FITIGU-362780 format. One record per residue: residue in one letter; x, y, z of N, C-alpha, C, O in turn. Coordinates in steps of 0.001 Angstrom, whole numbers, plus 500000, padded with zeros to 6 digits. Layout:
# residues N
aXYZXYZXYZXYZ;...
This chain:
# residues 343
m478875227763287499478846226440286865477802226448285750476630226718286012;p478204226158284512477228226170283410476138225122283614476376224069284206;e474944225424283118473857224454283163474148223327282170474835223521281167;t473605222143282477473837220977281639472582220602280880471494220535281454;v472734220357279584471615219986278716471903218624278107472985218388277569;l470923217731278196471017216439277525470347216544276164469200216979276068;v471050216149275119470492216097273761470444214628273360471475213956273351;t469266214126273029469167212719272643469545212542271172469224213374270323;g470237211434270896470571211107269506471600212012268891471372212558267812;g472743212190269556473739213169269119474312212955267740474868213889267161;s474197211754267189474714211509265841473745211951264753474082211888263571;g472551212398265127471557212825264155471819214220263611472572214999264195;y471194214519262500471400215803261810470977216988262675471772217897262912;v469739216983263143469236218095263951469915218123265315470297219191265794;a470066216973265937470686216911267253472101217470267235472516218166268162;g472839217159266172474208217663266074474263219177266110475116219758266780;w473352219817265388473327221279265383472840221837266720473258222922267124;c471964221111267409471556221541268755472754221505269694472937222414270503;v473572220457269592474777220365270407475697221541270125476214222171271048;v475900221833268846476762222956268457476264224262269064477044225008269657;e474983224540268923474448225821269391474494225925270918474760227000271455;l474242224839271604474331224851273071475753225152273521475961225946274438;l476733224519272879478127224784273235478509226222272940479238226846273711;r478024226746271838478308228142271502477785229092272566478376230142272819;r476676228719273184476053229592274187476504229286275614475927229793276576;g477535228457275744478157228267277041477641227140277902478079227000279045;y476727226329277399476196225217278190477170224046278204478017223911277321;r477032223199279228477615221870279197476628220955278498475422221069278718;v477111220053277663476219219206276877476566217736277101477729217335277043;r475548216966277352475668215508277337474755215011276229473608215450276135;t475228214124275407474380213624274334474404212105274310475423211479274603;t473274211529273959473189210070273931473613209536272578473369210145271536;v474255208378272627474591207611271436474207206161271729474130205755272888;r473970205397270686473575204010270903474747203092271209474566201985271716;s475956203563270896477144202787271235478327203735271342478332204817270754;r479336203309272108480534204126272282481250204367270959481989205341270814;a481032203485270003481701203608268715481326204886267969482045205322267070;k480203205479268346479739206682267650480291207977268244480144209040267642;e480919207901269405481335209113270112482315209967269312482142211181269210;q483338209342268747484363210110268052483790210836266840484149211981266569;a482902210168266116482305210802264937481503212031265334481554213051264647;v480764211947266433479992213094266897480929214222267331480710215380266977;s481963213892268089482932214903268530483575215603267337483724216825267328;d483954214817266331484600215395265149483651216308264387484054217368263909;a482385215898264273481409216721263557481180218041264267481157219096263633;v481012217987265570480790219200266361481997220132266285481850221353266232;a483190219541266279484419220334266269484594221153264999485386222095264980;t483866220811263932483957221626262715483323222993262899483550223898262095;q482523223153263962481806224410264176482176225129265469482110226356265536;v482568224369266502482782224993267809483777224168268619483842222947268480;d484547224843269463485454224161270379484671223791271634484220224672272367;a484508222501271883483721222062273037484396222411274354483723222534275377;d485709222570274346486437223014275540486092222170276773485923222697277873;g485993220861276570485737219975277692484307219953278181484025219386279237;r483387220567277425481985220661277875481054219680277177479835219773277323;l481614218739276419480789217740275728481106216355276266482267215945276295;e480068215629276695480243214265277167479141213389276584478186213886275986;f479286212076276767478382211123276125477772210158277139478350209866278186;a476598209684276791475930208629277555475371207628276554474824208015275522;v475507206354276856474978205320275971473551205002276394473309204559277517;a472613205230275488471198204960275756470480204833274428470817205510273457;d469483203954274395468718203675273187467236203874273491466766203511274570;l466507204445272546465077204693272756464290203412272962463192203446273517;t464828202290272527464086201029272604464370200229273867463849199125274023;a465188200764274772465542200027275987465614200969277181465923202151277027;d465327200444278375465343201260279595466754201544280086466995202564280731;e467680200653279786469039200795280296469680202099279825469564202494278665;g470350202739280754471151203906280419470491205246280647471185206256280766;w469179205288280712468517206589280799468659207247282168468760208471282256;e468668206459283227468859207046284563470206207746284658470315208837285217;v471226207104284108472556207716284092472584208927283160473203209943283479;a471923208823282024471955209907281030471374211208281584471870212289281265;v470331211117282410469659212326282897470192212825284226469728213856284713;k471138212141284824471657212526286141472268213922286102473129214210285270;d471816214784287008472333216157287159472127217011285907472906217924285632;v471078216704285159470769217467283945469724218545284259468773218292284998;d469901219734283701468943220820283907467821220788282873466654220994283208;y468179220529281617467209220508280523467489219298279624468589218748279609;i466459218911278882466609217855277879466027218338276558464911218855276511;l466788218166275493466264218331274141466107216926273577467088216284273203;h464862216453273519464620215101273011464390215195271508463275215422271039;v465477215015270774465477215188269324465419213853268596464873213766267497;a465979212811269206466089211513268538464723210911268263463825210953269104;s464586210351267068463351209672266676463623208913265394464478209325264609;p462918207812265157463119207084263902462669207912262720461713208680262820;l463368207755261578463024208513260374463008207593259171463869207682258295;g462021206706259134461858205877257949462909204798257837463140204049258786;g463552204712256674464554203684256442463921202336256213462928202218255495;a464485201330256817464049199962256560462646199688257043461996198753256575;v462163200503257987460828200256258520459824201300258040458754201441258631;a460153202028256984459308203140256548457912202707256145456984203516256154;d457749201420255786456437200961255371455729200172256466454735199495256200;n456231200254257684455686199495258793455356200428259940456250200885260653;s454056200715260123453633201671261144454092201264262528454676202068263255;e453831200017262898454146199588264255455643199631264529456062199956265640;a456450199308263526457895199315263710458427200724263939459480200888264555;m457720201744263456458120203124263687457487203683264950458118204459265667;i456244203298265232455521203858266370456176203485267691456329204333268570;a456561202226267839457097201757269121458307202566269587458282203091270701;p459373202691268774460514203464269270460211204949269437460783205593270316;a459326205506268615458997206928268735458185207204269999458545208059270807;r457091206472270158456214206679271314456862206194272609456932206933273591;d457334204950272604457912204387273824459212205097274193459535205247275371;g459949205530273179461177206270273453460893207601274118461585207988275060;a459873208308273632459505209581274258459104209374275709459466210167276579;l458361208313275968457927208039277339459108207652278231459136208015279407;r460070206931277693461265206601278472461999207865278893462420208003280042;v462147208780277949462840210034278244462066210826279296462661211359280232;l460747210906279147459950211671280104459950211036281485460023211746282487;r459871209725281556459905209060282863461237209330283564461272209610284762;a462322209244282808463635209509283391463759210967283804464313211278284858;a463235211868282958463328213299283240462547213681284490463046214420285339;t461326213177284602460500213529285766461054212909287043460980213521288109;a461608211705286948462205211071288122463416211852288616463689211902289815;a464146212468287668465352213214288030465072214679288346465966215397288795;g463842215128288117463508216526288395464081217511287396464371218656287742;v464246217067286152464719217971285091463733219133284943462522218942285050;r464248220311284703463375221498284631462404221440283461461202221648283624;r462942221155282279462074221156281094462607220199280042463816220078279842;v461690219528279381462000218695278227461421219381276992460234219706276953;v462260219595275990461796220102274698461875218935273726462951218406273449;m460725218551273220460650217367272355460423217789270906459561218621270623;t461195217213269997461021217486268576459910216603268023460011215376268036;s458859217236267543457762216522266909457847216799265407458938216716264843;a456760217118264751456784217417263317455561218244262959454506218114263579;a455713219092261958454589219927261533453419219089261053452268219515261139;n453711217895260546452595217097260047451811216410261159450931215596260877;t452116216724262424451229216329263524450184217416263782449274217239264592;a450329218530263090449373219641263205448849219992261824448773221161261446;s448489218951261080448046219111259702446743218357259475446437217415260206;p445972218764258467444818217945258099445286216537257768446338216362257153;s444529215550258162444948214167257925445161213898256454446067213149256088;s444347214491255605444500214339254166445111215600253596444654216703253897;y446139215452252773446768216608252151445928217183251017446347218134250358;t444744216613250782443913217151249711443260218460250117442767219196249261;d443248218765251423442687220035251900443793221066252002444811220828252653;e443600222205251365444588223266251432444199224266252509443060224293252973;g445181225099252902444904226124253894446085226297254822447151225716254617;v445874227119255862446908227403256854446423226905258204445326227254258639;t447232226092258871446857225553260174447862226010261227448964226456260910;d447450225888262496448357226247263584448419225111264605447948224002264353;e449013225412265767449271224378266763448008223820267414448070222793268090;t446874224471267225445643223976267850445086222750267133444255222030267686;l445545222512265899445069221353265144445947220141265433447170220248265516;w445300218986265584446012217720265716445644216809264553444470216652264218;t446652216218263950446421215204262927445699214010263544445997213613264671;d444758213444262809444015212271263282444860211017263055445019210590261911;p445408210414264122446277209251263923445539207998263485446161207017263078;d444202208026263569443413206864263179443032206866261707442414205919261221;d443399207929260995443116207992259567443923206917258851445152206942258921;p443290205983258173444027204875257537444928205323256392445785204557255953;t444750206549255901445586207013254789446920207591255256447778207891254426;l447111207752256552448351208332257058449537207421256766449454206205256937;i450637208017256327451855207246256153452429206933257538452150207658258492;p453225205867257665453738205458258981454483206564259723454330206699260937;y455284207353259019456053208401259697455127209406260379455349209763261536;r454090209866259673453159210821260263452448210223261467452283210888262490;r452029208975261348451329208330262465452254208207263673451840208465264803;s453499207815263437454424207627264556454711208946265266454743208987266496;k454920210021264515455193211317265139453981211830265914454122212380267006;t452790211646265344451580212112266015451338211341267308451062211940268348;l451438210030267248451196209217268436452271209441269504451975209401270698;a453495209672269087454557209927270056454315211240270793454459211305272013;e453945212289270050453692213562270727452454213478271613452449213994272730;r451416212833271120450202212640271925450525211913273233450061212302274304;a451330210852273126451686210082274313452452210934275318452265210803276527;a453316211807274808454084212684275692453171213638276457453315213806277668;w452231214261275747451312215195276419450380214464277379450062214980278451;d449946213276277003449093212494277902449850212129279177449290212176280272;y451100211771279031451908211443280205452024212651281133451862212529282347;m452303213801280558452479214996281380451172215444282027451180216061283092;a450052215132281380448751215496281958448511214744283264447808215240284144;g449091213551283396448933212779284618450078212933285596450141212227286603;y450985213857285303452172214065286137452007215324286969451564216353286457;d452353215256288232452243216402289134453614216657289749453936216129290813;g454413217467289071455761217723289547456367218913288832455669219600288087;p457644219172289039458268220394288518458670220355287047458853221409286438;t458809219173286467459281219086285081458228219597284105457044219287284239;e458664220376283129457766220947282111458073220337280744459175219851280489;l457064220378279877457226219872278510456874220954277506455903221691277678;t457669221037276468457396221893275308457697221064274068458640220272274065;t456905221238273016457199220519271775457433221500270629456820222565270564;v458338221113269727458678221903268548458320221080267325458679219906267234;l457604221699266369457048220993265211457661221544263928457097222459263328;p458811221006263490459471221553262302458858221091260993458134220097260930;g459176221850259947458814221468258595459939220657257977460554219839258660;a460221220867256689461281220150255981462625220785256331462849221966256064;v463507220004256922464755220538257476465886220426256462466227219335256005;f466458221574256120467617221639255234468650222550255867468448223059256969;g469757222755255170470820223601255694472145222865255664472223221750255149;p473191223475256211474514222853256180474547221543256962473793221354257918;i475435220641256538475633219393257264476908219501258094477801220288257780;l476982218701259157478185218636259976479086217489259538480304217540259706;a478472216460258979479197215283258511478309214576257495477135214917257347;t478857213610256809478099212913255764477367211681256275476604211065255531;g477586211315257525477007210086258040475496210088258124474851209117257727;t474920211177258640473466211281258783473029212638258269473324213666258880;i472325212643257143471957213929256545470455214126256424470011215189255989;g469664213128256799468214213295256837467638213773255522467981213272254451;s466741214769255625466034215262254445466941215980253457466539216241252323;v468165216303253877469127216955252987469446216071251783469959216551250773;g469145214798251893469358213893250772468637214324249510469057213969248408;i467560215083249650466847215596248469467759216522247670467857216398246449;v468422217443248352469327218382247680470533217624247129471013217921246035;q471016216654247884472131215830247423471791215143246102472604215099245178;r470570214610246035470152213912244819470004214875243646470340214528242514;m469507216075243907469406217086242849470782217413242283470974217437241067;l471739217664243176473081218070242752473804216978241981474598217268241087;s473536215732242320474232214619241687473643214244240336474203213411239624;g472510214857239977471851214519238724470976213292238844470592212697237837;g470656212909240073469848211720240290468358211924240113467581210981240263;m467942213156239792466527213445239553466373213946238125466910214994237767;s465647213205237321465451213591235923464507214781235795464439215420234745;g463797215065236850462882216191236895462409216359238325462753215554239190;v461630217388238584461159217637239944459634217534239986458953218059239105;p459101216868240995457649216776241122457067218097241600457781218950242128;r455774218254241409455083219492241819454739219403243307453576219333243707;i455815219409244108455702219294245557456227220568246200457271221085245801;g455514221070247183455950222230247937456351221844249346455716220992249966;l457408222470249856457926222184251191458006223467252004458300224538251471;e457742223346253301457945224483254216459341224320254814459529223620255809;i460300224971254196461718224732254487462169225517255708462018226737255772;v462728224792256681463318225430257855464790225074257905465172223924257690;d465607226063258188467047225857258273467379225134259569466842225469260625;v468266224138259495468623223357260677469216224245261768469069223946262953;r469886225334261382470443226252262370469339227033263080469430227299264278;d468302227395262339467155228065262950466356227104263814465774227501264824;l466329225845263417465623224846264212466329224629265548465674224495266582;a467649224596265531468387224509266791468097225730267664467939225608268879;d468029226889267048467765228128267781466402228095268468466291228497269626;i465367227624267777464042227614268402463977226579269522463233226770270484;h464731225499269421464788224544270527465339225212271789464825225003272888;l466377226005271619466971226675272783466058227765273328465980227958274542;r465374228472272451464417229477272910463268228818273677462834229321274713;a462781227684273156461705226965273824462170226376275156461362226172276062;m463441226108275272464012225531276490464039226530277637463842226156278794;t464277227781277327464516228760278393463391229776278595463339230431279637;s462502229918277632461446230921277764460399230476278787459832229393278643;p460132231280279809459103230913280784457741230685280143456978229827280586;e457435231458279092456130231366278441455974230116277584454870229805277136;a457062229403277355457010228233276467456553226964277177456235225975276517;a456516226972278477456147225769279221454751225300278839453806226089278822;g454625224011278531453322223438278220452762223826276871451554223727276655;e453621224271275946453156224771274646453753223971273495454824223376273611;r453018223977272371453511223468271096453914224660270234453254225699270259;f455005224509269465455439225580268574455744225022267189456627224179267029;l455016225493266206455348225160264830456628225872264429456806227056264713;a457516225146263769458799225700263333458990225411261855459992224829261440;t458015225826261081458115225682259630458704226965259054458728228008259708;g459168226865257843459723228039257193458913228412255965457724228109255865;e459569229062255053458929229574253850458477228434252931459239227504252668;f457248228511252451456748227505251513457452227689250171457461228782249604;t458038226604249676458819226668248448458556225440247598458638224313248088;w458240225647246329458094224518245413459466223929245110460460224655245069;m459525222632244900460797221998244582461396222546243291462616222572243133;l460551222979242378461050223585241146461836224858241456462867225121240836;d461348225649242415462063226867242800463375226536243506464356227269243373;m463395225433244260464653224976244854465666224659243760466827225062243833;a465210223932242748466096223544241656466627224773240911467809224841240574;r465752225726240663466174226949239959467201227722240775468165228252240223;a466994227789242093467942228502242956469319227844242898470337228536242867;l469354226532242885470633225826242817471334226078241490472546226287241451;r470579226058240420471166226327239091471706227752239020472784227993238477;e470946228691239574471320230103239468472493230473240368473313231311239995;e472585229865241543473574230281242530474877229484242480475915229978242921;l474841228274241958476007227411242075476871227331240823477947226734240841;g476404227923239753477199227891238535477456226477238057476525225684237921;e478727226155237800479096224843237279478695223719238230478356222624237782;d478731223979239540478372222942240515476890222583240457476485221533240955;g476082223452239852474661223176239764474208222683238405473011222642238119;r475158222311237571474814221988236180473971220718236063473229220572235091;r474063219808237013473298218556236918471887218679237486471091217747237372;v471580219794238082470256219960238687469209220134237593469314221039236765;s468228219292237589467168219382236585466124220406237006465696220434238159;t465719221246236057464628222191236308463411221835235457462572222684235156;r463339220574235080462171220095234317461080219664235290461320218832236165;l459911220215235145458797219874236024458138218585235549457713218481234398;l458059217616236434457452216337236090455929216439236147455395216974237119;p455225215950235152453762215948235215453278215069236376453882214040236680;d452188215487237015451647214714238141451360213274237734451598212339238500;l450842213109236514450506211769236050451742210880235994451677209702236343;a452862211438235559454096210666235465454575210239236852455068209126237031;v454427211132237829454851210803239193453965209694239764454457208771240414;r452664209790239518451749208753240025452010207405239355451930206355239992;f452319207452238081452621206205237355453887205563237924453931204357238165;a454922206395238135456175205871238672455980205303240076456565204281240433;a455149205983240866454902205514242228454192204168242239454407203350243134;r453355203949241251452587202711241217453369201551240625453242200416241085;f454170201825239616454786200721238873456313200654238959456890199598238697;r456976201750239319458439201753239248459118202017240588460085201340240937;d458622202987241334459311203408242561458299203569243689457732204650243853;p458061202519244467457062202585245545457361203658246592456459204097247305;s458625204083246687458973205109247678458297206440247373458216207311248239;l457806206602246131457131207844245756455676207884246209455036208933246142;r455149206757246668453723206709246988453326207695248081452220208236248065;d454227207924249027453898208805250144453742210269249729453083211045250420;i454346210643248604454284212058248224453146212359247256452794213523247065;t452571211336246645451566211622245614450356212404246122449815213206245360;p449892212218247380448759213030247820449081214522247920448177215357247943;s450386214854247978450791216251248146451023216981246831451304218179246835;l450911216289245718451188216922244428450309218146244207449081218060244229;g450957219280243996450243220514243697449577221188244871448929222217244681;r449703220659246083449004221211247242449847222260247956451075222178247982;r449169223243248534449845224293249298449382224231250757448787225179251270;n449657223129251404449349223010252825450416223765253613451603223452253528;r449984224749254369450931225601255097450564225685256572449445225365256973;h451538226124257370451353226271258805451737227684259237452603228318258634;s451088228157260272451389229479260815452446229361261913452332228524262809;t453467230200261835454471230253262896454327231529263724455271231965264381;a453145232114263683452907233360264420453180233191265912453688234103266564;k452843232035266441453040231806267879454527231819268234454923232412269237;a455345231168267413456784231158267677457378232555267561458273232920268323;h456879233334266609457344234721266470456956235530267703457772236258268269;r455706235389268103455160236211269194455744235841270566456152236713271333;v455776234552270855456178234105272191457694233989272326458252234332273368;l458357233511271285459786233217271373460670234215270630461891234195270785;g460068235081269830460866236007269038461660235323267948462707235816267528;w461157234173267484461887233364266504461617233848265098460479234148264739;q462688233924264291462548234376262909463452233540262011464669233717262053;p462902232632261194463738231812260321464243232584259121463643233578258712;r465332232131258567465921232786257397465188232357256118464423231393256147;p465410233055255000464730232715253744465092231315253260466215230848253453;a464130230659252634464331229288252159465452229213251126466232228261251138;r465545230176250252466571230146249200467968230111249819468830229358249365;e468190230915250843469488230935251523469795229566252127470920229073252042;t468780228965252735468957227652253358469319226591252330470241225805252545;v468600226565251222468834225556250187470226225698249584470915224699249378;v470641226911249305471955227137248703473071226810249695474068226190249325;d472906227226250953473905226892251973474012225377252148475099224835252349;c472872224712252067472844223257252156473668222637251030474492221753251263;a473439223106249823474145222569248667475646222810248765476442221913248491;r476027224014249154477458224325249264478130223470250331479290223085250188;s477407223181251384477943222327252439478134220893251935479161220270252204;l477156220382251213477272219037250638478477218947249697479223217968249719;l478651219962248887479781219984247965481104220048248721482061219360248365;a481159220875249766482390221025250542482778219737251252483960219462251459;h481761218940251628482012217672252313482249216511251336482452215375251764;g482224216789250044482423215735249064481276214737249030481466213565248707;a480077215218249368478921214325249469478133214211248180477094213551248151;v478600214835247120477878214817245842478689214045244819479799214439244460;q478128212956244360478774212132243351477872212056242111476677211790242243;p478417212282240924477599212218239697476924210863239551477504209824239866;q475689210893239070474938209649238814474652209487237342474032208504236937;
């Protein structure tokens, strides 16, 4: 009888690929959705990559409510807790993001420990293991924790840090068989399964559509969504992973290099991608007077804040693919799905 894995938030970008990879490796998968209306879309997205062969089922549960979680975790061996808020309408409101992230993680852990689940792998973020201010450059590892009390933190960083902290604090007071592991990804790109939820891939979508007149001097540690799914599964089954944090960042890449790769590899499909580097001053001016959504990135202009993935290599044998391959595969997937419209 195959082992059963619960993946939270099955309609999400990362969660969808976790579902795909689990099915490929022979597991039974149960995934949560906030309503039954989302089930068919998730099934259709997964079916583009793998035949579920009757091994995919759904449970209705929401991170903001207790209902449904007892049923969702019943007879589950492992949990990949991937679901978490990602900005949107509440991106400028710390408390509105913190509550579902922190309280949702605790709901999942309470249900998991009550059911005797073997291990929960929780998706956190690399910026929970970063200097609070991006003005400091260098390489950090899992031993560093972002200071959630720093008033300069953007809401997303604060919510991810407090949610992971709450999870570890909960487990510190728990005496039972369930184990916790956390995975801390960088900027997630790669192929999409559907156009409904594409997360950070929207950056590449905007480049391809001509929606960026230039690129800011921002560097990203790009991790492929397929590699991110792989490290979740490695963290789920490795005995040495219990009670550990694992950074899952990829190759540091400037956005200008992303743009150049798209122009060079895509031919006519990349013709709208701008390779003009925007001056830092212009980005700061736009953030202040024209586009408030840019304010969160201005502290990162020109900075090379990086993370070490030596622990994931050593303990899990994890090896991410090159950033250029990820970015190009991402773009080709967006084009194949008809997700790029000229602007």
